[in-house]
Every structure is written in C-alpha cells, then in structure tokens.
A tleap script that builds the chain and sets N, CA, C and O, in Angstrom:
source leaprc.protein.ff14SB
mol = sequence {
  NMET GLU ALA GLU HIE GLU VAL ILE VAL SER
  VAL THR GLU GLU GLY VAL ALA ARG LEU ASP
  GLN VAL VAL THR GLU LEU ARG ALA THR GLY
  LEU THR VAL ARG GLU VAL LEU ALA PRO LEU
  GLY MET VAL THR GLY MET ILE ARG ALA GLY
  ALA VAL ALA ALA LEU LEU ASP VAL PRO GLY
  VAL LEU ASP VAL GLU HIE ALA ARG SER TYR
  GLN LEU PRO PRO GLU ASN GLY PRO ARG GLU
  ARG CARG
}
set mol.1.N position { 1.048 -1.128 0.200 }
set mol.1.CA position { -0.120 0.067 0.007 }
set mol.1.C position { 0.936 1.149 -0.087 }
set mol.1.O position { 1.895 1.205 0.683 }
set mol.2.N position { 0.683 2.102 -1.182 }
set mol.2.CA position { 1.264 3.465 -0.951 }
set mol.2.C position { 1.058 4.451 0.231 }
set mol.2.O position { -0.038 4.710 0.729 }
set mol.3.N position { 2.311 4.992 0.634 }
set mol.3.CA position { 2.336 5.938 1.841 }
set mol.3.C position { 1.188 6.975 1.489 }
set mol.3.O position { 0.935 7.225 0.310 }
set mol.4.N position { 0.552 7.528 2.453 }
set mol.4.CA position { -0.453 9.025 2.452 }
set mol.4.C position { 0.554 10.209 2.992 }
set mol.4.O position { 1.311 10.101 3.957 }
set mol.5.N position { 0.370 11.499 2.051 }
set mol.5.CA position { 1.360 12.359 2.991 }
set mol.5.C position { 0.012 13.347 3.097 }
set mol.5.O position { -1.056 13.259 2.492 }
set mol.6.N position { 0.473 14.347 4.120 }
set mol.6.CA position { -0.181 15.443 4.555 }
set mol.6.C position { -0.094 16.609 3.658 }
set mol.6.O position { 1.028 17.112 3.600 }
set mol.7.N position { -1.051 17.177 2.918 }
set mol.7.CA position { -0.601 18.220 1.995 }
set mol.7.C position { -1.630 19.342 2.322 }
set mol.7.O position { -2.796 19.194 2.688 }
set mol.8.N position { -0.782 20.768 2.059 }
set mol.8.CA position { -1.663 21.971 2.215 }
set mol.8.C position { -1.820 22.487 0.702 }
set mol.8.O position { -0.856 22.676 -0.039 }
set mol.9.N position { -3.143 22.687 0.346 }
set mol.9.CA position { -3.139 22.971 -1.352 }
set mol.9.C position { -3.660 24.543 -1.198 }
set mol.9.O position { -4.426 24.816 -0.274 }
set mol.10.N position { -3.259 25.484 -2.055 }
set mol.10.CA position { -3.189 26.985 -2.177 }
set mol.10.C position { -4.049 27.001 -3.395 }
set mol.10.O position { -3.759 26.488 -4.476 }
set mol.11.N position { -5.287 27.735 -3.057 }
set mol.11.CA position { -6.115 27.975 -4.163 }
set mol.11.C position { -5.951 29.503 -4.657 }
set mol.11.O position { -5.928 30.438 -3.857 }
set mol.12.N position { -5.834 29.673 -6.134 }
set mol.12.CA position { -5.915 30.822 -6.583 }
set mol.12.C position { -7.249 31.860 -6.099 }
set mol.12.O position { -8.168 31.375 -5.440 }
set mol.13.N position { -7.250 33.147 -6.449 }
set mol.13.CA position { -8.339 33.869 -6.040 }
set mol.13.C position { -9.382 33.702 -6.860 }
set mol.13.O position { -10.450 34.133 -6.424 }
set mol.14.N position { -9.395 33.068 -8.209 }
set mol.14.CA position { -10.379 32.832 -8.955 }
set mol.14.C position { -10.866 31.400 -8.502 }
set mol.14.O position { -12.068 31.184 -8.662 }
set mol.15.N position { -10.181 30.500 -8.016 }
set mol.15.CA position { -10.362 29.125 -7.509 }
set mol.15.C position { -11.418 29.238 -6.023 }
set mol.15.O position { -12.372 28.520 -5.723 }
set mol.16.N position { -10.916 30.243 -5.385 }
set mol.16.CA position { -11.713 30.610 -4.200 }
set mol.16.C position { -13.119 31.037 -4.493 }
set mol.16.O position { -13.980 30.759 -3.659 }
set mol.17.N position { -13.482 31.748 -5.694 }
set mol.17.CA position { -14.593 32.375 -5.801 }
set mol.17.C position { -15.605 31.075 -6.190 }
set mol.17.O position { -16.816 31.241 -6.334 }
set mol.18.N position { -14.999 29.862 -6.327 }
set mol.18.CA position { -15.870 28.228 -6.742 }
set mol.18.C position { -15.225 27.518 -5.816 }
set mol.18.O position { -14.713 26.499 -6.279 }
set mol.19.N position { -15.050 27.705 -4.561 }
set mol.19.CA position { -14.203 26.672 -3.842 }
set mol.19.C position { -14.808 25.544 -3.698 }
set mol.19.O position { -14.123 24.525 -3.602 }
set mol.20.N position { -16.297 25.469 -3.646 }
set mol.20.CA position { -16.897 24.111 -3.466 }
set mol.20.C position { -16.658 23.139 -4.654 }
set mol.20.O position { -16.617 21.922 -4.472 }
set mol.21.N position { -16.497 23.732 -5.925 }
set mol.21.CA position { -16.196 23.063 -7.064 }
set mol.21.C position { -14.616 22.619 -7.147 }
set mol.21.O position { -14.226 21.588 -7.695 }
set mol.22.N position { -13.899 23.455 -6.593 }
set mol.22.CA position { -12.327 22.968 -6.623 }
set mol.22.C position { -12.218 21.780 -5.835 }
set mol.22.O position { -11.934 20.726 -6.404 }
set mol.23.N position { -12.455 21.823 -4.274 }
set mol.23.CA position { -13.030 21.017 -3.414 }
set mol.23.C position { -13.490 19.410 -3.793 }
set mol.23.O position { -12.901 18.377 -3.475 }
set mol.24.N position { -14.588 19.545 -4.484 }
set mol.24.CA position { -14.963 18.504 -5.346 }
set mol.24.C position { -13.910 17.829 -6.221 }
set mol.24.O position { -13.653 16.628 -6.136 }
set mol.25.N position { -13.358 18.612 -7.007 }
set mol.25.CA position { -12.432 18.314 -7.951 }
set mol.25.C position { -10.995 17.493 -7.291 }
set mol.25.O position { -10.417 16.592 -7.899 }
set mol.26.N position { -10.595 17.991 -5.997 }
set mol.26.CA position { -9.495 17.601 -5.493 }
set mol.26.C position { -9.837 16.172 -4.586 }
set mol.26.O position { -9.002 15.330 -4.256 }
set mol.27.N position { -11.035 16.155 -4.342 }
set mol.27.CA position { -11.632 14.744 -3.662 }
set mol.27.C position { -11.691 13.747 -4.862 }
set mol.27.O position { -11.668 12.537 -4.638 }
set mol.28.N position { -11.762 14.203 -6.044 }
set mol.28.CA position { -11.918 13.372 -7.230 }
set mol.28.C position { -10.549 12.943 -7.602 }
set mol.28.O position { -10.456 11.843 -8.145 }
set mol.29.N position { -9.494 13.619 -7.403 }
set mol.29.CA position { -8.093 13.019 -7.483 }
set mol.29.C position { -7.381 12.325 -6.533 }
set mol.29.O position { -6.253 11.842 -6.636 }
set mol.30.N position { -8.348 12.315 -5.343 }
set mol.30.CA position { -8.016 11.303 -4.308 }
set mol.30.C position { -7.593 11.862 -2.972 }
set mol.30.O position { -7.245 11.279 -1.945 }
set mol.31.N position { -7.735 13.363 -3.302 }
set mol.31.CA position { -7.536 13.880 -1.714 }
set mol.31.C position { -8.652 13.504 -0.542 }
set mol.31.O position { -9.866 13.540 -0.738 }
set mol.32.N position { -8.113 13.192 0.527 }
set mol.32.CA position { -9.035 13.069 1.743 }
set mol.32.C position { -9.214 14.505 2.318 }
set mol.32.O position { -8.209 14.906 2.905 }
set mol.33.N position { -10.178 15.301 2.289 }
set mol.33.CA position { -10.275 16.518 2.765 }
set mol.33.C position { -10.362 16.769 4.115 }
set mol.33.O position { -11.465 16.617 4.640 }
set mol.34.N position { -9.311 17.166 4.871 }
set mol.34.CA position { -9.434 17.365 6.070 }
set mol.34.C position { -9.917 18.696 6.761 }
set mol.34.O position { -10.436 18.790 7.873 }
set mol.35.N position { -9.665 19.603 5.959 }
set mol.35.CA position { -10.300 21.169 6.314 }
set mol.35.C position { -10.328 21.925 5.264 }
set mol.35.O position { -9.365 21.777 4.512 }
set mol.36.N position { -11.070 22.647 4.975 }
set mol.36.CA position { -11.105 23.948 4.149 }
set mol.36.C position { -11.168 25.041 4.682 }
set mol.36.O position { -12.044 25.370 5.482 }
set mol.37.N position { -10.053 25.881 4.221 }
set mol.37.CA position { -9.976 27.302 4.997 }
set mol.37.C position { -10.179 28.097 4.039 }
set mol.37.O position { -9.266 28.525 3.332 }
set mol.38.N position { -11.356 28.386 3.901 }
set mol.38.CA position { -11.778 29.401 2.628 }
set mol.38.C position { -11.146 30.871 2.863 }
set mol.38.O position { -10.696 31.410 1.852 }
set mol.39.N position { -11.059 31.586 4.094 }
set mol.39.CA position { -10.716 32.707 4.001 }
set mol.39.C position { -9.223 32.797 3.557 }
set mol.39.O position { -8.807 33.823 3.018 }
set mol.40.N position { -8.480 31.801 3.768 }
set mol.40.CA position { -7.182 31.700 3.553 }
set mol.40.C position { -6.782 31.040 2.059 }
set mol.40.O position { -5.716 31.086 1.445 }
set mol.41.N position { -7.935 30.471 1.754 }
set mol.41.CA position { -7.696 30.100 0.071 }
set mol.41.C position { -6.876 28.774 0.314 }
set mol.41.O position { -6.002 28.460 -0.494 }
set mol.42.N position { -7.159 27.956 1.470 }
set mol.42.CA position { -6.009 26.673 1.716 }
set mol.42.C position { -7.250 25.368 1.711 }
set mol.42.O position { -8.414 25.654 1.994 }
set mol.43.N position { -6.988 24.439 1.481 }
set mol.43.CA position { -7.345 23.022 1.745 }
set mol.43.C position { -6.152 22.094 2.295 }
set mol.43.O position { -5.034 22.056 1.781 }
set mol.44.N position { -6.494 21.468 3.241 }
set mol.44.CA position { -5.455 20.434 4.164 }
set mol.44.C position { -6.085 19.155 3.690 }
set mol.44.O position { -7.310 19.063 3.613 }
set mol.45.N position { -5.453 18.377 3.438 }
set mol.45.CA position { -6.006 16.745 3.590 }
set mol.45.C position { -4.723 16.084 3.460 }
set mol.45.O position { -3.627 16.622 3.617 }
set mol.46.N position { -5.039 14.397 3.043 }
set mol.46.CA position { -4.253 13.301 2.853 }
set mol.46.C position { -4.313 12.863 1.484 }
set mol.46.O position { -5.363 12.929 0.846 }
set mol.47.N position { -3.291 12.439 1.023 }
set mol.47.CA position { -3.403 11.949 -0.571 }
set mol.47.C position { -2.290 10.918 -0.789 }
set mol.47.O position { -1.205 11.326 -0.374 }
set mol.48.N position { -2.268 9.812 -1.276 }
set mol.48.CA position { -1.163 8.590 -1.645 }
set mol.48.C position { -0.095 9.874 -2.391 }
set mol.48.O position { -0.419 10.951 -2.891 }
set mol.49.N position { 1.145 9.300 -2.236 }
set mol.49.CA position { 2.190 9.832 -2.674 }
set mol.49.C position { 2.212 9.742 -3.970 }
set mol.49.O position { 3.107 10.525 -4.287 }
set mol.50.N position { 1.725 9.209 -5.070 }
set mol.50.CA position { 1.912 9.207 -6.122 }
set mol.50.C position { 0.919 9.833 -6.991 }
set mol.50.O position { 0.924 9.934 -8.218 }
set mol.51.N position { -0.031 10.282 -6.031 }
set mol.51.CA position { -1.180 11.383 -6.826 }
set mol.51.C position { -1.177 12.831 -6.421 }
set mol.51.O position { -2.041 13.628 -6.785 }
set mol.52.N position { -0.016 13.169 -5.540 }
set mol.52.CA position { 0.196 14.478 -5.083 }
set mol.52.C position { 0.445 15.529 -6.406 }
set mol.52.O position { 0.138 16.710 -6.247 }
set mol.53.N position { 0.932 15.140 -7.538 }
set mol.53.CA position { 1.116 15.795 -8.898 }
set mol.53.C position { -0.327 16.327 -9.408 }
set mol.53.O position { -0.633 17.470 -9.746 }
set mol.54.N position { -1.178 15.070 -9.356 }
set mol.54.CA position { -2.278 15.358 -10.163 }
set mol.54.C position { -3.199 16.610 -9.138 }
set mol.54.O position { -4.127 17.205 -9.685 }
set mol.55.N position { -2.941 16.841 -8.047 }
set mol.55.CA position { -3.523 18.003 -7.427 }
set mol.55.C position { -3.110 19.423 -8.297 }
set mol.55.O position { -3.875 20.376 -8.450 }
set mol.56.N position { -1.950 19.344 -8.739 }
set mol.56.CA position { -1.883 20.950 -9.583 }
set mol.56.C position { -2.365 20.855 -10.859 }
set mol.56.O position { -2.177 21.787 -11.642 }
set mol.57.N position { -3.042 19.732 -11.234 }
set mol.57.CA position { -3.634 19.745 -12.370 }
set mol.57.C position { -5.274 20.252 -12.517 }
set mol.57.O position { -5.980 20.544 -13.483 }
set mol.58.N position { -5.469 20.202 -11.174 }
set mol.58.CA position { -6.993 20.823 -11.083 }
set mol.58.C position { -7.357 22.198 -11.178 }
set mol.58.O position { -6.805 22.903 -10.333 }
set mol.59.N position { -7.971 22.664 -11.806 }
set mol.59.CA position { -7.850 24.216 -12.235 }
set mol.59.C position { -8.342 24.891 -11.087 }
set mol.59.O position { -9.331 24.398 -10.544 }
set mol.60.N position { -7.759 26.099 -10.530 }
set mol.60.CA position { -7.958 26.832 -9.562 }
set mol.60.C position { -6.788 26.374 -8.298 }
set mol.60.O position { -6.946 26.837 -7.169 }
set mol.61.N position { -5.925 25.679 -8.519 }
set mol.61.CA position { -4.882 25.116 -7.652 }
set mol.61.C position { -3.738 25.794 -7.946 }
set mol.61.O position { -3.302 25.714 -9.094 }
set mol.62.N position { -3.068 26.559 -6.989 }
set mol.62.CA position { -2.195 27.298 -7.415 }
set mol.62.C position { -0.733 26.717 -6.889 }
set mol.62.O position { 0.314 27.054 -7.442 }
set mol.63.N position { -0.779 25.707 -5.635 }
set mol.63.CA position { 0.558 25.189 -5.148 }
set mol.63.C position { -0.003 24.215 -4.528 }
set mol.63.O position { -1.125 24.396 -4.056 }
set mol.64.N position { 0.623 23.016 -4.394 }
set mol.64.CA position { 0.764 22.168 -3.313 }
set mol.64.C position { 2.006 21.709 -2.496 }
set mol.64.O position { 3.036 21.344 -3.064 }
set mol.65.N position { 1.858 21.744 -0.995 }
set mol.65.CA position { 3.034 21.685 -0.291 }
set mol.65.C position { 2.869 20.507 0.612 }
set mol.65.O position { 1.767 20.132 1.011 }
set mol.66.N position { 3.970 19.953 0.911 }
set mol.66.CA position { 3.728 18.843 2.121 }
set mol.66.C position { 3.965 19.438 3.354 }
set mol.66.O position { 4.974 20.086 3.630 }
set mol.67.N position { 2.774 19.151 4.295 }
set mol.67.CA position { 2.499 19.743 5.737 }
set mol.67.C position { 3.700 19.279 6.371 }
set mol.67.O position { 4.107 18.147 6.108 }
set mol.68.N position { 4.391 20.113 7.277 }
set mol.68.CA position { 5.121 20.025 8.053 }
set mol.68.C position { 4.838 20.311 9.834 }
set mol.68.O position { 4.347 21.321 10.337 }
set mol.69.N position { 5.304 19.128 10.501 }
set mol.69.CA position { 5.067 19.030 11.766 }
set mol.69.C position { 6.320 19.564 12.834 }
set mol.69.O position { 7.465 19.897 12.529 }
set mol.70.N position { 5.754 19.527 14.033 }
set mol.70.CA position { 6.845 20.225 15.088 }
set mol.70.C position { 6.180 19.791 16.211 }
set mol.70.O position { 5.059 20.117 16.600 }
set mol.71.N position { 7.116 18.884 16.786 }
set mol.71.CA position { 6.839 18.300 18.209 }
set mol.71.C position { 7.596 19.107 19.576 }
set mol.71.O position { 8.762 18.727 19.679 }
set mol.72.N position { 7.296 19.885 20.389 }
set mol.72.CA position { 7.861 20.266 21.605 }
set mol.72.C position { 8.234 19.354 22.267 }
set mol.72.O position { 7.644 18.309 21.991 }
set mol.73.N position { 9.140 19.257 23.217 }
set mol.73.CA position { 9.494 18.253 24.014 }
set mol.73.C position { 8.510 18.302 25.257 }
set mol.73.O position { 7.781 19.273 25.459 }
set mol.74.N position { 8.544 17.116 26.125 }
set mol.74.CA position { 7.393 17.038 26.872 }
set mol.74.C position { 7.794 17.986 28.245 }
set mol.74.O position { 8.921 17.882 28.729 }
set mol.75.N position { 6.768 18.927 28.837 }
set mol.75.CA position { 6.937 19.987 29.571 }
set mol.75.C position { 8.127 19.552 30.756 }
set mol.75.O position { 9.099 20.232 31.086 }
set mol.76.N position { 7.777 18.371 31.215 }
set mol.76.CA position { 8.772 17.906 32.579 }
set mol.76.C position { 9.922 16.964 31.801 }
set mol.76.O position { 10.683 16.346 32.545 }
set mol.77.N position { 10.089 16.820 30.425 }
set mol.77.CA position { 11.176 15.844 29.963 }
set mol.77.C position { 12.282 16.816 30.142 }
set mol.77.O position { 12.292 17.967 30.579 }
set mol.78.N position { 13.422 15.861 29.580 }
set mol.78.CA position { 14.684 16.465 29.563 }
set mol.78.C position { 14.947 17.761 28.688 }
set mol.78.O position { 14.355 17.924 27.621 }
set mol.79.N position { 15.775 18.588 29.140 }
set mol.79.CA position { 15.965 19.892 28.046 }
set mol.79.C position { 17.334 19.632 28.014 }
set mol.79.O position { 18.036 18.936 28.747 }
set mol.80.N position { 17.711 20.629 26.582 }
set mol.80.CA position { 18.910 20.651 26.109 }
set mol.80.C position { 19.278 21.663 26.872 }
set mol.80.O position { 18.552 22.596 27.214 }
set mol.81.N position { 20.845 21.435 27.264 }
set mol.81.CA position { 21.426 22.777 27.689 }
set mol.81.C position { 22.340 23.532 26.798 }
set mol.81.O position { 23.164 22.847 26.191 }
set mol.82.N position { 22.354 25.014 26.574 }
set mol.82.CA position { 22.914 25.304 25.698 }
set mol.82.C position { 24.108 26.356 26.222 }
set mol.82.O position { 24.899 26.843 25.414 }
savepdb mol mol.pdb
quit
C-alpha cells in the first residue's frame, strides 16, 4: 500500500470564488479533505504519494506543499542545555 502524505493546497483567487467545485475536484483526484480554510484560500488533507502531482492539474490550484509538523519536548522531560 502506498504511503499517504498530508498536504496543504493553495487556491487561486479565481478558485476561491468557486471553492466548492475546486474541493470536489480535489476529492476526485484522491485527496481526503481534512479542512477547508476558505478565508485563507487553502485546503488541507491526505493523499497517496503518487497522486500529489495530480492536484496541480485541478483548475484553481496554485500550489501544493507537504505539511510539516513540529513536536515540542514534554514539559517535564529532559531539556537541552546550551
């Protein structure tokens, strides 16, 4: 089974005007939509690694980025000294 990646899809201004249709087309390419951030023109979700490039072919999509995460150390855990 192919690994899935969390992505952030940026939508053009024209795409934001028809965001429901853009989201429908993103789902059709295989994106499992997690969140639609209409005011920001962004959609987040999960997609198979091999299908990421297909998202760029959806009319109204400006860019696709892999989401990054950061984990803080536990509050009571060991701390790095500098």
